[in-house]
Residue, then its C-alpha position, 0 to 999 in steps of 0.5 A: m500500500n506504500s506505492q503512489p496510486t495510479s488512478a483516482r479510482e485506486v484511492p477509495t479501493r485502498v481506503f476500503a482495504a485500510f478499513d478492513a485491516g484496521d490500518i489507521a496509518a494508511l489514511d495519512t497517504l490516502v486522505s487529505p488532513d483537510l478532508i471534507d466529509h458531507n456526511l459527518p454523524p453529529g458530534a463526530p470529529s471532522a477531516i481525517e480525524g473522523m475517518k480515522g475514528m470510524v476505521a478504529a471503531m470498525r477494527d474494535g467492533f468487527t473481525n474478518a471485515h471484507h469490503e466488496i466494491v460492487y461497481q466503481a466509475e471515475t470521472d475526468d475531474g477525479w470523482v469516484v463513485s463506489p457502491w460496496v458491501i461489507t461482510a464482517t463478524h461482530t466481535g466487539p462493542w459497536f456504538g453501544l451495541p455489545a458483541t453478538g458473534r454474528e456474521v453481518t452484512c451492510s451495504g453503502i455507497d461512497l462518492a469521493r473526489v480525489v486530488d493528487g492521490r488523496i481523498v479531499e472530499i467525500r459523500h457516503v451513505e451506509e445502511l446502518l439500520q440494515l446492520q443494527t437489525q442483524m446485530q439485535l439480540t435474539g428474542g425480537v427487537r428491544 
């Protein structure tokens, strides 16, 4: 992951791999320190620190994480769209939900603008209700 990406499309692909590996340090070369995230959750830190926090939360809450990029397209001005599906095992706490040991799947889509080999702006949607439903304890919804 140390070599310079050859296309804008390669940058989000490497970011997904960093999420899967829990590799927070990789973001320093793939994401601008001044990242503009248009979909920050309330109270989340901005810029690259917010993304680093999400990688840490994924690493601490899940094992065997794997992003599958369903489709990817790149525009001439550096925008990359990446619909994806992640599978993982819920083995640690995730935003207040204790580990269940369950295999989970979540889908989403990222729209990232890449400049000089780094993501500088991102919009993203994750199917978090889909994920939360899979992590609910047996016996019905609480």
